[in-house]
N, C-alpha and C positions, 0 to 999 in steps of 0.2 A: 504494500499499500504506499504512494506516495503523496504527500501534500505538496501542492504546487504554490510555493511562495517565489514571487517575482519581485525582486530587490527594487527594480525601476519603478514599478507601480504599486507594488505591495499588493497583490490581489491573491486570496486565499478562497480556493474553490472547496465546496463541501455540500453535506446533504443535511438539510435541516431535520432534526432528531422528531419534532411535532407535526412539520406538515409533511416531511418525504421529499421534498423537491429541493433539486440541486440550485444552488445558490454561490454567489460570489461574494465575499467579505472584500468592501477596498477601504484600505489603509492610508492615512497621510499622517507622517510627523507621529507615528506611533499612536495614534487616534482612529477609531473606527468611524468612517466618514458615511457610507452606503451599504447597503445591502441589495443586491438584484439578483432577481430569479436569471438562469441560464439553463442550455441543454450542455449536458457533458456525455462524451460516448466513453468515459471511463468507467471501469464498473467497480472499481474498489477507491473510493474516496472516502475521507474520514466524516464521521458525524459531526454536529456542532447542536449544541443546546444552553439553554439559560443555567448561569450557576444556580447550586440549591444552597439556601442557607438554613440552617436549623435554628429556629426560634425558641424553641424548648427549653425551659430552664427548670432542671431537675432539683436544685437546692446548690449550698455553698457553706465552708467553713464547717462542714460535719452537719448542716443543716438539711434533711430530706424534705423537700415540698410535697413530696407523695404519700408522706406520713397521715394517716387519718387522723392522729391524735394531736396534730401541728396545731398551736394556736397562734393569733396575732402577736402575742406577747413572746 
C-alpha cells in the first residue's frame, strides 16, 4: 500500500472511512486547505477518518466516579 504525498502540491489520496469515496486532501504550509472527491484506479489506498477523543472521566486521585456509594463530599 502506497500513500501518495507530493511535496510540490502536498496532496494525499485516500478513502473516506465514512462515505467510502476516494478523496484528495490538499495541504498548504502544513494546513489542510481543501478536500475534493476524485476518481482513483488504485486498489489499495489508505483510509482516513476523524480522530476520536474519549471524553469519559472515570476518576482521579483514587476516587472512582463509577462507585455507587460516591457522594458530593
